C-alpha positions in Angstrom: 39.7 36.4 245.9 40.8 34.6 249.1 44.5 34.1 249.7 44.1 30.4 249.0 42.8 31.1 245.5 39.0 30.8 245.9 37.1 33.4 243.8 34.3 34.9 245.8 31.2 36.7 244.6 30.1 39.7 246.6 28.2 42.9 246.7 29.1 46.4 247.8 26.7 49.1 249.1 28.7 52.2 249.1 28.8 54.3 252.2 30.2 57.8 252.8 31.0 58.0 256.5 34.2 56.0 256.5 32.6 52.9 258.1 31.9 49.6 256.5 30.2 46.5 257.7 31.7 43.2 256.3 28.9 40.7 256.6 29.2 36.9 256.7 26.0 34.9 256.1 24.8 31.6 257.6 25.1 28.0 256.3 23.1 27.4 253.1 22.5 31.2 252.6 24.0 33.7 250.2 23.7 37.4 249.5 20.8 36.9 247.1 18.5 35.2 249.6 15.7 37.7 250.4 16.2 37.8 254.2 19.9 38.2 253.8 19.5 41.0 251.2 17.0 42.6 253.6 19.6 42.7 256.4 22.3 44.1 254.0 19.9 46.8 252.8 19.1 47.9 256.3 22.8 48.0 257.3 23.5 50.1 254.2 21.2 52.8 255.6 23.9 53.3 258.3 27.3 52.8 256.5 28.9 51.0 253.7 28.4 47.2 253.3 30.8 44.6 251.8 29.1 41.2 251.7 29.9 38.0 249.8 28.9 34.4 249.3 31.1 32.1 251.4 33.0 29.5 249.4 30.7 26.7 248.2 27.7 29.0 248.5 25.8 31.0 245.9 27.9 32.3 243.1 31.3 31.9 244.9 33.7 29.2 243.8 35.2 26.4 245.9 33.6 24.1 248.5 32.2 24.8 251.9 34.3 23.7 254.9 31.5 24.8 257.3 33.5 27.4 259.2 37.1 26.3 258.9 38.7 27.9 255.7 35.9 30.5 255.6 38.1 32.6 257.8 40.1 33.3 254.6 36.9 34.6 253.0 36.3 37.1 255.7 39.9 38.1 255.6 39.6 38.8 251.8 36.4 40.8 252.4 38.0 42.9 255.1 41.0 43.6 252.9 38.6 44.5 250.1 36.8 47.0 252.3 40.2 48.5 253.3 41.1 48.8 249.6 37.8 50.6 248.9 38.9 53.3 251.3 36.9 52.6 254.5 38.8 53.7 257.6 36.8 51.6 260.1 35.5 48.1 259.5 33.2 46.0 261.6 32.6 42.3 260.8 29.1 41.1 261.3 28.3 37.3 261.1 25.2 35.2 261.4 25.2 31.5 262.5 28.1 29.9 260.6 29.2 33.4 259.6 29.2 34.4 263.3 31.5 31.5 264.1 33.8 32.7 261.3 33.9 36.4 262.3 34.8 35.3 265.9 37.6 33.0 264.7 38.8 35.7 262.2 38.9 38.4 264.9 41.0 36.1 267.1 43.2 34.5 264.4 43.0 36.5 261.2 45.7 38.8 259.8 43.7 42.0 259.1 41.9 42.9 262.4 38.5 44.5 262.3 37.6 47.5 264.5 34.6 45.9 266.0 32.8 42.5 265.8 29.2 41.5 266.0 28.3 37.8 266.3 24.6 36.8 265.8 23.3 33.3 266.6 26.8 31.8 266.9 27.6 28.3 267.9 30.2 28.2 270.8 31.4 24.7 269.9 31.4 22.2 267.0 29.2 19.1 266.6 26.3 20.6 268.5 23.4 18.1 268.2 21.0 19.2 270.9 18.3 20.5 268.5 16.5 18.9 265.7 17.7 21.4 263.0 21.3 20.8 264.0 20.8 17.0 263.8 19.6 17.6 260.2 22.7 19.7 259.5 24.9 16.9 260.8 23.1 14.4 258.6 24.0 16.5 255.6 27.7 16.7 256.7 28.1 13.0 257.7 25.9 10.8 255.6 26.9 9.4 252.2 24.0 11.2 250.4 24.5 14.4 252.4 26.6 16.2 249.8 23.9 15.5 247.1 21.2 16.9 249.4 23.3 19.9 250.3 23.9 20.6 246.6 20.1 20.6 246.1 20.0 23.4 248.8 22.7 25.4 247.0 25.7 24.3 248.9 28.8 22.5 247.6 30.4 20.7 250.5 34.1 19.9 250.7 35.7 17.0 252.5 35.2 16.4 256.2 37.7 18.0 258.6 40.9 16.0 259.1 42.0 18.3 262.0 39.1 20.3 263.6 39.7 24.0 263.7 39.7 25.9 266.9 36.1 26.5 268.1 34.8 30.0 268.8 34.8 29.1 272.5 38.5 28.3 272.4 39.6 31.5 270.8 37.0 34.2 271.8 39.3 35.4 274.7 41.9 36.4 272.0 39.6 39.0 270.4 40.1 41.6 273.2 40.7 44.6 273.0 38.6 44.7 269.8 35.0 45.5 270.8 32.8 42.4 270.6 29.0 42.2 270.7 27.3 38.7 271.1 23.7 38.6 270.0 21.5 35.6 270.5 17.8 34.8 270.2 16.0 33.7 273.3 14.1 31.2 271.2 16.9 30.2 268.9 16.0 26.7 267.6 19.5 25.8 266.3 21.7 26.8 269.1 20.4 27.4 272.6 21.2 30.6 274.6 23.9 28.7 276.6 26.1 29.0 273.5 26.0 32.8 273.8 26.4 32.7 277.5 29.4 30.4 277.3 31.1 32.7 274.7 30.4 35.6 277.0 32.0 33.9 279.9 35.0 32.8 277.9 35.6 36.4 276.8 36.2 37.1 280.5 33.6 39.8 280.5 35.2 41.7 277.5 32.2 41.0 275.2 28.8 42.7 275.5 25.9 40.2 275.5 22.4 40.7 274.2 19.8 38.0 274.6 16.9 39.0 272.4 13.4 38.2 273.7 11.3 36.3 271.2 14.0 36.0 268.6 14.8 32.8 266.8 17.8 32.2 264.5 20.2 34.4 262.5 19.3 36.5 259.4 15.7 35.4 259.1 15.0 36.5 262.7 16.9 39.8 262.5 14.3 42.6 262.7 15.0 46.1 261.4 15.1 47.3 265.0 17.8 44.8 265.9 19.8 45.7 262.8 19.6 49.4 263.7 20.6 48.8 267.3 23.6 46.7 266.2 24.7 49.4 263.7 24.4 52.0 266.4 26.5 49.9 268.8 29.2 49.6 266.2 29.2 53.3 265.4 29.5 54.1 269.1 32.4 51.7 269.6 34.4 52.7 266.6 33.9 56.4 267.4 35.2 55.8 270.9 38.4 54.4 269.4 39.2 57.6 267.4 
């Protein structure tokens, strides 16, 4: 349960090496979606996995705030992983979940030991692609909430005060190791989102632009998941 009282549904793939991946999915996804479950299963070959449905998604309660209050959901999952006995925790987020793990690492109470952001937006209200224009239709039009519900998402009210964007806070993540991964062919957020996050980190983050890759979980190949897991393992081992 998040600290603001939202009950979250999650899954735990037990690991035995002291490391856990806390995974945040993208908008309209949940842990039962086949391509999300596939990523979780691949990560579980390397370490423990604690994953959950963000508020308003899947079997979790509450309503989606599209990246604002979801920081509390990541915080609850990190705390759960600590309570399960994992000594090292890396947060891994995809798309909306990537924006959330970035904001959590900068602003949250329980800091992770490493962060991986995949297909993150750098800023809010990005409309430069057709898929994002459709997302904003869901968020802004009178019938959008009904359409979103048909897609499995329960939307909350519009933001009164916009939360800090990933671009505004990414510099605060240091010295926690940070990996920014972005598809060269991402059809939601262009590669400039990743490059601007990298610049804003003042060189602290490592940046991977993946040739031929599109967006988020559905584009995450087993090879990419393995390389991200290896990067995390190397970073958290260096800290010991």
